[in-house]
ROKELUM-542961 format. One line per field, with one value per residue (C-alpha): residue number from 1; residue in one letter; x, y, z. Coordinates in steps of 0.5 Angstrom, whole numbers, plus 500, padded with zeros to 3 digits. Example, Ala and Ser with C-alpha at 12.3 -4.5 7.8 and 13.67 -1.06 7.14 Angstrom:
// residues 2
num (1_2)
residuo (A_S)
east (525_527)
north (491_498)
up (516_514)
***
This chain:
// residues 929
num (1_2_3_4_5_6_7_8_9_10_11_12_13_14_15_16_17_18_19_20_21_22_23_24_25_26_27_28_29_30_31_32_33_34_35_36_37_38_39_40_41_42_43_44_45_46_47_48_49_50_51_52_53_54_55_56_57_58_59_60_61_62_63_64_65_66_67_68_69_70_71_72_73_74_75_76_77_78_79_80_81_82_83_84_85_86_87_88_89_90_91_92_93_94_95_96_97_98_99_100_101_102_103_104_105_106_107_108_109_110_111_112_113_114_115_116_117_118_119_120_121_122_123_124_125_126_127_128_129_130_131_132_133_134_135_136_137_138_139_140_141_142_143_144_145_146_147_148_149_150_151_152_153_154_155_156_157_158_159_160_161_162_163_164_165_166_167_168_169_170_171_172_173_174_175_176_177_178_179_180_181_182_183_184_185_186_187_188_189_190_191_192_193_194_195_196_197_198_199_200_201_202_203_204_205_206_207_208_209_210_211_212_213_214_215_216_217_218_219_220_221_222_223_224_225_226_227_228_229_230_231_232_233_234_235_236_237_238_239_240_241_242_243_244_245_246_247_248_249_250_251_252_253_254_255_256_257_258_259_260_261_262_263_264_265_266_267_268_269_270_271_272_273_274_275_276_277_278_279_280_281_282_283_284_285_286_287_288_289_290_291_292_293_294_295_296_297_298_299_300_301_302_303_304_305_306_307_308_309_310_311_312_313_314_315_316_317_318_319_320_321_322_323_324_325_326_327_328_329_330_331_332_333_334_335_336_337_338_339_340_341_342_343_344_345_346_347_348_349_350_351_352_353_354_355_356_357_358_359_360_361_362_363_364_365_366_367_368_369_370_371_372_373_374_375_376_377_378_379_380_381_382_383_384_385_386_387_388_389_390_391_392_393_394_395_396_397_398_399_400_401_402_403_404_405_406_407_408_409_410_411_412_413_414_415_416_417_418_419_420_421_422_423_424_425_426_427_428_429_430_431_432_433_434_435_436_437_438_439_440_441_442_443_444_445_446_447_448_449_450_451_452_453_454_455_456_457_458_459_460_461_462_463_464_465_466_467_468_469_470_471_472_473_474_475_476_477_478_479_480_481_482_483_484_485_486_487_488_489_490_491_492_493_494_495_496_497_498_499_500_501_502_503_504_505_506_507_508_509_510_511_512_513_514_515_516_517_518_519_520_521_522_523_524_525_526_527_528_529_530_531_532_533_534_535_536_537_538_539_540_541_542_543_544_545_546_547_548_549_550_551_552_553_554_555_556_557_558_559_560_561_562_563_564_565_566_567_568_569_570_571_572_573_574_575_576_577_578_579_580_581_582_583_584_585_586_587_588_589_590_591_592_593_594_595_596_597_598_599_600_601_602_603_604_605_606_607_608_609_610_611_612_613_614_615_616_617_618_619_620_621_622_623_624_625_626_627_628_629_630_631_632_633_634_635_636_637_638_639_640_641_642_643_644_645_646_647_648_649_650_651_652_653_654_655_656_657_658_659_660_661_662_663_664_665_666_667_668_669_670_671_672_673_674_675_676_677_678_679_680_681_682_683_684_685_686_687_688_689_690_691_692_693_694_695_696_697_698_699_700_701_702_703_704_705_706_707_708_709_710_711_712_713_714_715_716_717_718_719_720_721_722_723_724_725_726_727_728_729_730_731_732_733_734_735_736_737_738_739_740_741_742_743_744_745_746_747_748_749_750_751_752_753_754_755_756_757_758_759_760_761_762_763_764_765_766_767_768_769_770_771_772_773_774_775_776_777_778_779_780_781_782_783_784_785_786_787_788_789_790_791_792_793_794_795_796_797_798_799_800_801_802_803_804_805_806_807_808_809_810_811_812_813_814_815_816_817_818_819_820_821_822_823_824_825_826_827_828_829_830_831_832_833_834_835_836_837_838_839_840_841_842_843_844_845_846_847_848_849_850_851_852_853_854_855_856_857_858_859_860_861_862_863_864_865_866_867_868_869_870_871_872_873_874_875_876_877_878_879_880_881_882_883_884_885_886_887_888_889_890_891_892_893_894_895_896_897_898_899_900_901_902_903_904_905_906_907_908_909_910_911_912_913_914_915_916_917_918_919_920_921_922_923_924_925_926_927_928_929)
residuo (M_S_E_K_L_R_P_W_F_E_G_V_R_L_H_P_D_V_E_S_G_E_L_N_R_S_T_F_A_I_D_F_G_G_V_L_A_N_S_E_G_V_P_L_V_Y_R_D_G_R_S_F_W_L_A_T_H_L_T_S_G_V_T_R_L_L_H_E_V_L_T_L_L_S_G_G_P_G_D_R_V_L_Q_L_R_S_P_F_G_G_G_K_S_H_V_L_L_A_L_Y_H_A_G_K_N_F_K_L_F_Q_Q_A_V_G_E_A_K_S_W_P_N_P_G_E_V_R_I_A_G_L_D_G_E_K_F_D_P_V_A_G_T_T_I_K_A_V_T_V_H_T_L_W_G_A_L_A_A_N_L_G_C_F_D_L_M_R_R_Q_E_E_A_R_T_A_P_G_G_E_I_V_K_E_M_L_G_D_Q_P_T_L_I_L_F_D_E_V_L_R_Y_V_E_R_A_M_G_I_A_V_G_D_S_N_L_G_R_Q_A_L_E_F_L_Q_T_L_T_T_E_V_A_G_S_S_K_A_V_I_V_Y_S_L_Q_A_S_G_R_E_A_L_E_N_I_G_L_L_N_S_L_D_H_L_A_G_R_V_D_A_K_R_E_P_V_A_G_D_E_I_L_D_V_L_K_K_R_L_L_Q_E_S_P_N_K_E_F_A_N_N_A_G_Q_T_I_A_A_E_V_T_K_W_K_T_A_E_A_P_D_E_P_G_R_R_I_A_Q_D_E_N_I_L_I_T_N_R_L_Q_S_S_F_P_F_H_V_S_L_I_D_L_M_K_E_R_W_A_S_I_N_D_F_Q_R_T_R_G_A_L_R_F_L_A_A_V_L_Y_K_S_K_A_L_G_R_Q_S_Y_H_V_G_P_G_D_I_P_L_E_D_A_D_V_R_N_A_F_F_T_E_V_G_Q_R_E_Q_Y_Q_A_V_I_E_H_D_L_V_G_P_N_A_R_A_K_R_I_D_A_Q_L_A_Q_Q_N_P_A_L_S_L_V_R_P_A_T_R_M_A_T_A_I_L_M_Y_S_F_G_G_I_Q_R_Q_E_V_G_E_M_L_P_P_G_V_T_E_R_E_L_L_E_S_T_L_G_P_D_L_D_S_I_T_A_Q_S_V_L_K_Q_L_R_E_E_C_L_Y_L_H_Y_D_G_L_R_Y_S_Y_K_T_T_P_N_V_N_K_L_I_E_D_E_S_V_H_P_E_D_I_R_R_Y_V_H_D_E_I_E_R_R_V_A_A_V_T_N_A_A_V_V_W_P_Q_D_S_S_A_I_P_D_K_E_P_R_F_I_V_A_Y_L_P_L_E_F_S_E_K_P_E_R_E_R_R_A_I_D_Y_L_T_Q_Y_G_S_Q_L_R_L_Y_R_N_A_V_G_L_A_I_P_E_K_R_Q_I_E_G_L_R_S_A_A_R_H_V_L_A_V_E_A_V_K_K_K_R_S_S_Y_K_L_S_K_E_Q_I_D_Q_L_R_E_R_E_G_T_E_Q_G_A_F_E_A_S_L_R_K_L_Y_N_S_V_W_L_L_K_I_Q_D_G_H_P_A_L_D_Q_V_D_I_G_G_R_P_M_K_E_Q_G_V_H_E_R_M_R_E_L_L_E_D_V_T_R_R_V_F_T_T_V_K_S_L_K_I_V_D_L_M_K_I_G_K_E_A_G_Q_T_R_T_V_D_T_R_V_L_R_D_A_F_F_Q_S_L_D_F_P_R_I_V_S_E_R_V_L_L_D_A_I_A_S_G_I_L_S_G_H_F_A_Y_A_L_K_S_R_I_R_E_E_D_G_K_Y_L_V_S_R_E_D_A_I_V_S_R_S_I_S_A_D_E_L_D_L_D_S_G_C_L_F_I_L_E_C_V_V_E_A_G_A_T_S_G_S_G_E_K_P_Q_G_P_D_E_A_A_S_Q_P_P_S_S_S_P_P_Q_N_E_P_G_S_S_T_I_K_R_V_S_L_E_M_R_L_T_K_Q_D_L_Y_K_A_F_N_A_L_G_N_L_A_E_K_A_G_A_I_D_L_R_V_V_A_E_Q_S_D_G_I_D_R_N_W_M_R_N_A_V_T_E_P_L_E_E_G_S_I_E_V_Q_I_K_E_G)
east (671_671_677_679_679_684_683_685_691_694_693_697_703_701_705_711_707_701_704_708_701_704_698_699_695_701_703_697_696_700_703_703_706_711_714_715_719_722_721_724_717_714_715_720_715_712_719_723_721_723_720_714_713_714_708_704_699_697_690_688_686_692_696_693_693_701_702_697_701_708_705_703_709_713_709_703_696_691_687_692_688_686_681_682_675_676_671_673_680_682_687_687_694_697_695_698_704_705_705_710_715_714_716_722_725_723_728_727_719_721_725_719_714_716_710_713_719_716_713_715_721_719_726_728_721_720_715_711_706_702_698_692_691_697_698_696_695_696_703_705_710_717_719_727_728_722_716_710_702_699_698_702_708_708_708_713_718_717_719_725_722_719_722_716_711_714_710_704_706_707_700_696_693_692_697_695_696_702_706_703_705_712_712_710_715_716_719_716_712_708_703_700_695_692_686_686_679_682_687_681_677_682_684_677_678_684_682_685_682_675_676_679_685_680_677_684_686_680_682_689_686_682_688_693_688_687_694_696_691_694_701_705_708_705_700_696_693_689_684_677_673_668_662_659_660_668_668_665_658_661_658_658_665_666_661_665_672_669_666_672_676_671_671_678_679_678_676_679_677_684_681_674_670_674_681_680_682_688_690_688_692_698_699_696_700_707_705_699_695_696_692_690_688_684_680_678_676_672_669_667_663_660_657_654_651_648_645_641_639_637_633_630_628_620_621_625_628_629_634_637_639_642_646_648_650_655_660_660_660_666_670_669_670_677_679_678_681_683_677_670_667_661_666_669_663_660_666_666_658_656_662_664_658_660_662_669_670_677_677_683_687_682_680_687_688_681_683_690_687_682_687_692_688_684_690_693_686_686_679_677_674_675_675_675_667_663_661_669_671_673_670_672_679_679_684_679_673_678_679_672_669_675_672_665_664_659_663_660_653_654_657_651_650_656_656_649_648_655_661_659_660_652_651_645_649_654_649_646_652_653_646_648_655_651_647_652_659_661_658_663_668_663_659_654_650_656_658_651_650_657_655_649_653_658_652_649_653_652_647_647_645_640_639_633_629_633_635_640_637_638_643_641_642_637_636_639_645_646_646_650_656_656_654_660_661_661_654_648_642_637_642_643_636_634_640_637_630_633_637_631_628_633_638_636_638_637_632_628_623_620_626_632_636_640_643_641_643_635_633_628_622_626_629_622_620_627_626_618_618_614_613_615_608_605_609_608_600_600_604_599_593_595_597_590_586_590_588_581_579_581_579_576_581_587_589_594_599_596_599_599_596_589_588_589_582_581_575_574_573_578_585_587_594_596_601_606_608_615_618_617_623_627_626_630_628_623_622_620_615_612_611_607_603_601_600_597_590_592_592_589_592_590_585_585_592_592_588_593_599_604_606_613_616_622_627_631_625_623_628_626_618_619_623_618_612_615_616_609_607_612_610_602_604_608_602_598_603_604_601_605_611_609_611_612_608_615_615_608_609_616_612_607_612_615_609_608_615_615_608_611_617_612_608_614_617_610_609_616_615_612_616_615_609_611_606_606_609_611_618_621_615_615_612_616_616_615_618_615_618_617_625_626_620_616_610_604_600_602_598_600_595_594_602_601_595_598_605_600_595_598_606_607_600_601_593_588_582_579_579_577_571_575_580_575_573_581_582_576_577_569_567_564_570_573_577_573_568_560_558_562_559_561_562_568_570_571_574_579_581_583_586_590_596_596_590_591_590_584_582_575_570_566_572_569_562_563_567_561_557_561_562_554_553_559_556_562_558_551_549_543_541_543_536_534_538_535_537_534_537_544_545_544_539_537_531_532_527_531_538_541_544_547_544_546_546_548_553_549_544_549_550_556_554_548_550_552_556_555_556_550_549_546_540_534_527_522_519_525_528_535_537_543_545_551_552_555_558_553_554_554_560_564_563_567_573_578_577_582_580_576_569_567_561_554_550_544_538_542_544_548_554_553_560_566_573_579_585_592_599_602_609_611_609_603_601_601_597_592_591_585_581_582_581_574_572_574_570_564_564_566_572_575_579_586_590_597_602_609_614_622_626_632_628_625_630_625_629_627_620_619_622_619_612_610_612_609_602_602_604_598_593_592_590_594_595_602_603_609_610)
north (896_902_903_910_908_904_902_908_905_906_914_914_912_910_913_908_907_905_901_897_895_896_900_900_905_909_910_915_917_923_922_930_928_923_929_934_928_927_919_914_910_916_916_920_924_927_928_931_938_937_930_933_939_934_930_936_939_946_948_956_955_952_957_963_960_959_967_969_966_968_975_975_971_977_982_983_985_980_975_971_965_961_955_950_947_942_938_931_931_937_934_938_935_936_943_944_940_945_950_947_945_953_956_951_952_958_958_951_952_958_953_948_954_959_964_964_968_974_973_976_972_972_969_964_962_958_952_949_943_939_933_932_925_922_927_923_928_922_919_926_927_928_935_937_932_935_931_935_933_940_944_950_946_943_949_952_946_947_954_953_957_951_955_960_954_949_951_951_945_942_944_943_950_954_960_967_972_975_969_967_973_973_966_968_974_978_973_970_964_959_954_949_944_938_935_939_936_929_932_936_930_926_931_932_926_928_932_939_941_943_943_938_938_939_945_948_946_950_956_956_956_962_966_963_965_972_974_971_975_981_980_982_976_970_966_959_955_949_944_942_936_938_935_931_925_926_929_922_925_930_936_940_940_941_947_950_949_953_958_960_961_964_971_972_966_966_960_957_952_950_946_947_944_940_942_935_932_935_933_926_925_929_923_917_918_919_925_928_924_924_930_927_921_924_929_923_919_925_926_919_918_925_923_917_920_926_921_918_925_927_921_922_929_930_936_941_945_939_936_943_943_936_939_944_940_936_941_941_934_933_938_935_928_930_934_928_923_917_917_918_925_921_917_923_926_921_920_928_929_922_918_924_924_917_916_912_915_918_924_924_918_913_916_916_908_906_909_907_900_900_903_898_892_894_895_888_885_889_892_895_901_908_911_909_910_908_901_899_898_891_888_881_883_882_888_892_890_891_898_900_897_900_907_906_901_895_890_884_886_887_880_877_883_882_874_873_879_881_877_870_864_864_872_875_880_875_870_876_878_870_870_877_874_868_873_878_876_883_884_879_884_890_886_891_888_887_895_897_893_895_903_902_899_905_910_906_909_916_921_927_934_938_945_946_941_943_935_930_925_918_913_911_913_915_912_918_919_911_912_918_914_908_909_909_907_900_900_904_906_901_895_899_900_893_890_895_892_885_887_889_883_878_881_879_885_891_896_901_905_908_913_911_904_902_895_894_889_887_882_885_881_877_874_872_869_865_862_860_853_850_843_840_837_843_846_840_841_849_848_842_846_853_849_845_852_855_849_848_855_854_847_840_836_836_832_835_830_823_818_813_811_810_817_819_818_813_813_820_823_829_831_831_834_830_835_830_831_835_828_826_830_827_820_815_812_818_816_809_811_816_811_807_813_813_806_803_805_802_794_795_797_804_805_812_813_819_823_824_828_829_836_835_839_843_840_847_851_846_849_856_854_850_856_861_857_856_864_865_860_863_870_868_865_871_875_871_872_879_881_876_879_886_888_895_899_899_891_890_894_890_884_886_888_881_878_881_879_872_871_874_869_864_866_866_860_856_859_856_850_846_847_840_836_828_825_817_815_808_808_802_798_800_805_812_819_825_830_837_843_850_852_859_860_866_865_870_866_866_861_854_851_856_855_848_849_855_850_844_847_854_853_846_844_837_838_840_845_843_838_838_834_831_829_824_822_820_817_813_811_813_812_807_805_798_798_804_804_806_807_809_808_815_811_808_814_817_811_812_819_818_811_811_814_815_820_827_829_833_837_834_830_837_837_831_834_840_837_832_838_841_835_834_841_840_833_829_824_824_822_818_815_807_805_809_804_798_793_791_786_785_793_798_804_810_814_821_823_820_822_829_830_837_841_845_842_844_840_839_835_830_824_820_814_812_815_813_817_814_815_819_813_810_815_813_815_813_806_805_798_796_794_790_784_787_786_793_794_795_800_795_791_798_799_792_793_798_803_800_792_788_787_780_778_777_771_771_775_777_784_781_776_771_769_771_768_772_769_773_772_778_781_785_791_788_786_794_796_790_792_797_792_787_792_794_786_784_790_788_781_782_777_774_767_768_762_764_760_761_758_759_754_755_753_758_758_755_760_766_764_764_771_774_771_766_771_777_774_771_778_781_775_773_765_762_754_753_747_745_742)
up (106_102_097_100_107_111_119_123_126_119_120_127_131_138_144_146_153_149_143_149_152_159_161_169_172_174_167_167_174_176_183_185_191_188_183_189_193_186_187_183_182_179_171_168_164_170_174_168_166_159_158_161_156_150_152_154_150_152_152_151_158_161_157_160_167_166_164_169_175_172_172_179_181_178_182_177_179_179_183_187_190_184_184_179_176_171_167_164_161_165_169_175_177_170_171_178_175_169_174_178_172_169_176_178_171_167_162_160_160_155_151_150_150_144_146_153_151_152_158_165_168_176_177_183_185_192_191_196_194_198_195_200_197_200_206_213_219_223_220_218_212_212_208_208_214_218_220_220_221_219_213_216_218_211_208_212_211_204_204_208_215_219_225_224_225_230_236_232_228_235_238_232_232_226_226_226_220_222_222_215_212_215_212_205_205_199_195_189_192_189_193_190_193_190_193_199_201_203_208_211_212_215_220_222_226_230_236_238_245_244_236_231_226_220_223_225_217_215_219_217_209_211_214_208_202_206_207_200_196_200_198_192_189_193_189_191_186_189_186_190_188_182_186_192_188_188_195_197_198_204_201_207_208_200_201_207_204_197_201_206_199_195_198_195_190_182_179_173_168_164_159_155_150_145_147_151_144_144_151_150_143_146_151_147_140_139_134_130_126_118_116_110_113_118_113_109_114_117_111_109_116_116_109_111_117_113_108_113_117_110_108_115_115_114_109_105_111_115_109_109_116_115_110_114_120_115_116_123_124_119_122_129_126_123_129_134_129_131_136_134_137_140_144_147_148_152_157_158_159_162_165_169_173_175_183_181_174_174_169_166_169_168_161_159_161_158_151_151_152_147_142_144_143_137_133_136_133_127_128_121_124_121_128_135_137_142_138_137_144_144_150_148_151_159_159_156_160_166_164_163_169_173_171_171_176_177_174_178_177_169_168_166_161_158_158_155_150_148_148_151_147_145_146_143_139_136_134_130_127_125_121_118_115_112_108_107_108_107_114_117_119_120_126_126_132_136_134_136_143_145_144_147_153_153_154_159_165_167_166_162_165_160_162_158_163_169_171_170_165_166_162_155_148_143_136_133_138_137_129_130_133_129_122_117_110_112_116_113_117_114_116_123_124_122_127_133_132_133_139_142_140_143_148_155_159_153_156_151_154_148_147_150_150_155_158_166_170_171_165_161_158_153_159_162_156_155_162_161_161_154_154_147_146_147_141_137_138_137_130_128_130_126_120_120_122_116_111_113_112_105_103_105_101_105_111_117_119_118_123_117_110_113_115_108_105_099_094_095_088_089_090_097_100_106_110_113_120_122_124_117_115_120_119_115_108_107_100_102_107_102_097_102_104_096_095_101_105_111_110_103_097_095_089_088_087_082_087_093_094_100_102_105_111_109_114_114_117_122_128_126_126_133_136_134_136_143_144_142_147_152_151_152_158_161_159_164_169_168_175_179_175_176_169_168_162_159_160_157_151_150_151_146_141_142_141_134_132_134_131_125_125_126_120_116_118_116_110_107_111_105_099_096_094_092_087_085_078_075_073_070_072_080_084_084_086_082_087_085_088_089_089_087_083_085_088_089_094_102_105_106_102_097_095_094_090_086_085_083_079_076_076_074_071_075_078_073_075_068_062_055_053_047_052_055_048_047_054_054_047_045_038_033_030_031_038_040_046_044_051_058_065_068_074_071_068_075_077_071_073_080_079_073_073_066_067_068_076_077_083_084_080_079_073_070_071_067_062_061_060_055_051_051_048_043_041_042_046_049_056_059_066_065_067_061_056_053_049_042_037_041_041_047_045_048_046_044_049_055_052_053_046_043_048_054_061_068_071_077_073_071_076_075_079_075_068_062_056_049_042_038_034_040_040_036_036_040_038_033_033_031_024_026_029_032_040_043_050_055_061_066_062_062_069_070_065_065_059_054_056_051_054_056_052_055_055_049_052_059_061_067_068_074_073_069_068_066_063_062_062_065_066_072_068_066_073_075_069_071_078_077_073_078_084_080_079_087_089_085_087_094_092_086_086_083_080_079_075_075_071_071_066_071_077_083_089_095_100_095_094_102_103_097_096_102_108_104_103_110_113_109_112_105_105_099_097_094_090_086_080)
***
């Protein structure tokens, strides 16, 4: 939170009614009839003139109306029949009550309103008030000990001249003009009618001869307005419902009543524009907000809004307009504090069109509940805006839906998308808080979702299009109402996109966002059944497709070690299945993959790497895959679902989003490769991780290759020819090898963990070609090598020596490398009795072994016996050599003698030696002693 700003409740003092939390409807609903009857059930703030004036903000319109009526009561000229037409927050009943208290006690009024001291004093005023909401024409009402059922009877009783109207009251027939004129007399007389249409509607059901009481009431009102208009000191001020919705759709009666009075009345709108803000604050706050606090909050929020508008402007004129608007935005925010002006605007312009919305009392009760609960919860907002409504509180939700209706219909919306335990907005906020803890108090998703809900009720009249626009909010309006120093536009727009993709009841038509009781395509996607095996197959196929596109040296999701090829001269990456990360003893299982080839020992152990799935990515990957498949299923059913164009567009957008999420999770799924190494004489794992390293490649296999080849240099794409010389000990010195079978060379690289890992045998071919050109060794086919005097020689014409050769001309299966001293001119003979190592002998020995000797005059060995005394570590080193020999001969006989001075425990022998051999189906004879 900004150091300069503090939450709104630190800059205001709430009215005691609000601070107490006692927010009954009666607290803010003016019972005009109860005030007229001085009923003790009506709050003192309405019955007592002094309390009333303290809690009332007099707008310029109300002030003018009071002055006008008091002037008329004093005999001044003007329109004497005045109709109240008031927008949201105007409070027609409140205005009538102000006229009542001003006429009842003019002196007290002058004390409360200083500017009234110079106004005309009408003296004693007769006041006749009538609350049409409470006046039942059947049951009647008692006024000054007289029970009356008609408008004329009620007025006469109030004015103290009931006898004039007794007969007309009893007959339920409207009086003539002369009697009405006599009733008015020449004294200051103030007649106040509230909700008169309600009475007339009820009276329409009571028969009076061939007519009914409602028609008689209309007749009386016409006569009354005519006589008042012609009087010298009488005034009528009355209210009508502002629309057919408020008149319970009885538009015909509303128009009739309006027409009857329209000949002589004048319409007054006592509250206009932003004056409603002062009316609301006067009733909800104990005193005016701290001005410095309000100004600071308004400036800071307006600055964030202006920064966003300036950045979004397409050109310089647009940026200048955004800067110019900053002054207006700042002023409105400062004057509306602690409310965000957007909240007042949407209530005034949108909610006022809702049938059930009580423009003043409902607004007051709702805002009082919001202020009370927001402060109690310690909400860290700078203004109370559309997104700051604490809907998780039951009282606030009750106050909200009492005014806008549709409580039951929106239960699922509230539960699934906003405040339920697993609500979408809450889930997004939790994710954001993990990434940026500073957003935990801001709750951007909840703020924006709540604002959208507030805009989802009531339409708005647009004069330029001549129609009522439907409920909903544009992105621009939404950002104007939610941005602040704690929520920038980039975060807000990102959150809005997430809400659109995840909420189940949020609808977007390409222009407006709104919550509706009908689920969107997200709900269809959520409800679509996708079998787990289909998800698994989809993930497997997508990985395999991507890997196969770039290499054939990979295996996707091998079920066991036999699915990973052996004896193939290339480095193979095995992408292990998702379940691998969820199984126990992963390391042991991985070693089995790397050392075993089914039931046999793996020979090319230096040619395999295991790509390990990242456990943290699996859930997101499966979820994205499920949604991709669900979207595809919904698309196929779009006809049966009767999807609208809006829903099809949303489905298409959701498909792109889920595909993007799948790609992102897939890219991060394999971040580690495990290789085999020997540690303390035992097979172990070399775990190579991407970690925090920046990777250039984005593809699944491309990232693994970059990690192994470029980043960690665990696998090589080139080998120096001198490296071959060094590893194979090629040379003419003692202990060195004069010839090397290229097949043995290849096997050594792919078998021995002491050799560098290479991507394929092509690396060796290129290195051999380079070594031949450099003169590090020569090359010939083994069939071209001959023996003379115990030495292997190659005629120069059969050898490739110190010249360029294409790697494709070399044959690792039938070739041989040798030192240059083995090359002789055609027909030359050996002058030495030295017996060199031959190529076939090299093929049967590991590079560092001393070769067995041939029988004189023979180039092959029919039987060979090896005697070795081995430690456990030596046994691992001898594994490759023995494997080569077993492969060459088909099988080898092995005699093992083990001796321990302290003796070998028979149980240990059975568990550690005998049973493992039997499990491997190896026939063995064990002799003791």
